[in-house]
N, C-alpha and C positions, 0 to 999 in steps of 0.2 A: 780877852784873850784865855783860853783856855791853859790852866796851869799843868796837865797830866790827860792824855789820851791815852786809849786802848783801842783796839781794834778786833774784832772777832766775828768773820763771818758777815752778815748782812751788819752787826750791832757794833756802834763806836760808842764807849763811857767817855764821856768829858766831866771834866771838874775845874773850876772855877775858884780856888783856893781865898782868894781875894775877896771874892765875892759869898764864900762858903755854901756855894750850889753845887748839886751835880745831877748829871742824869745820862740817860743810855737812849742814844739814839738809834732807830730801827729805819735803816736803808730802804727797805721795801717798806714800810708804811709810811715815811715820809716825815716822821714825828717823833719829837722825845720824851720819857717817862722820866718825872722828875725822881731821884731816889738820895739817900742820906750820903752825906759824905763819910768818908771814912779811908780805911785801909781794903781797897776793892782790888780783885782780880776778876777780868771780865773771863765769862765763858760763852758759852754758845746759847745766849737768851737767857742768861742770868748772872748775876753776880756772888760771889762771894765774901764779906765784909768780917771783919775782925771788929767786933763790937767791945771795947774796951775798957766798958764803964761796968759791963755785965761779965767780962770774963766768956762770950761765947760767939762762935763763928756763926755768922747770920749768912742766908740766901734769900736772892731777892730774885725773882723770876717776873720777866719784863715781854716775854713772848707776845702777852696778850694786850699786850698795849697800856697794862695799868699793872703797877709793883707789888709784887704778891711775898710778901715777907715771911719766913720761919727760922726759926732757929735749928740749925744745922748740926750743930755739936758744944760740948762744952771746952773750952778752949785750955784752960787750966789742967783740966782732966787729960784731956789729951796731950800736954807737954810733958805731964808726969808718967805717964805711958810709955811716949816716947823717951825718956831719960831711961826709965826701968828697961826697954825694949834694948836702947843702945848699949848700958851695962851689961847687960846678960851674957854678955860672949866672954866676959872676963869673970864671970862667977865661976868655981871650979864646978866644971860638971854640967853646966850649963848646955842646954839644948840649941844648936843653932838655926835658922830657920832654914826650913828646906828650899833648896835653889835647885835650878837642872843641872846634873852633873855632879852635885854635891853626894857624897855618902850619910844618908841619912843620920847614921849612927854618929857622926862630927859633934865633940862637944870642946869645951874651952877645957887646959888641964890646970893644974896649981899655981902656975904661971901666970895662968891669962891666955896663954898660947894656946893656937888649935891644933888638936891634935886630928889624925884620921880615922877616929875611933877603930882603928885597926890591930 
């Protein structure tokens, strides 16, 4: 009995934690491709997994019927960048990300409040 199932289009990701096995079943091909067990999210023909041991986000493409894996990003570097970005609006003078309808001159004032740049 699977401990986890994810479905996206023709692909079904299954995990049997008790047996330490996982795979992606391609409903159009009628067969599974074995993949590594871990924290995964299924997309259209590929998985993204957090490799805790190496601190990487790993992409596994299964569209060909075989698991083709490559590093996608350095997870720790992404976390550091996310912390910097989330802190940016509270730093005096920090520019806020451009968004539709936002005055591009917006920035945080000395108290960390957003002012309209006018």
